[in-house]
Structure formats: structure tokens, C-alpha cells
N, C-alpha and C positions, 0 to 999 in steps of 0.2 A: 217782562217787557215784550209788548208786541210783536211781530213780523212787521206790523206796517210800520211802525215808531223807531223800530231799526235801520230800517230802508232808509225812511227818509232824514233820519238823524245821520247816514252816509252817506247820502245824495250833501246835505248840508254840509259835510265835513270836506267832501269833496271839491265842491264850489268852492268853504274856503281856502285850499290850500290853489284852486287854479287862480287865486284872485293874488297870489306871490307870486305867480310865477312872471319872472321877467321874460317878456316876450320878445321876438327878433321883431327887427321892424323890416319893411318889405325889402329895404335896400338891400340892409343883412344877408334876408334870405335869397335876393338873387345875385349877390354877391358870393353869397355859400355855396347856392346849385351850379352858378357855374364852374369855381372850383372844383368843385369832387367833377363835373362833366368833363371838364382841362383832362384832370386826374387820371379818369377813367378812360381816357381817349389815348394817354400818354402810355398807359400801363399796355393798355391791345398793343399797341404798337410795338412794344416793346415788347412783351411776349412774344409776339406775332414771328418777330426778328428772330429769337432766341430762340425758338420752336426749330421754326426756318432751316438756322443754321445747324442746327443738332441735329438735323433729321438730312439737310446732305451730308453732314460730316459722318453718322451712322451706316449712312448709304454709301457711303466712299468706303468704308470699312469693311461694310459685308462687300462690296463687292472685290475686293481683293483677296 
């Protein structure tokens, strides 16, 4: 089997598998993106607060 037949066969198999995929709708994608962005922002705020708090506590301990 030559290389071109292998490549053609591979591309055909990939196409067949991609037809089986259950793609998300635009609305589902927007909703999931919104959730990811919101959770990332919340985690950034939480980590920032914890970091600020711990640095204040550590600074207080080191000054004593």
C-alpha cells in the first residue's frame, strides 16, 4: 500500500468520525463560554483576596 492510499484512507476515516460528533449549538457554546469566563473571574477574585490576606498576615508576623 503506498503512502497516498494511506493518507487518503486516514482522511476518509477522520471525516467519518467527525460526522459522528455531536456538535454543540451556538447557544450552548455561548452559555458554556459565559460560565467559564464567570468562574475564571470569580476564582481570580478569590485567589486575589486570599493572597492579599495571607501577605498581610505574613507581614504582620514578620514585623513582630
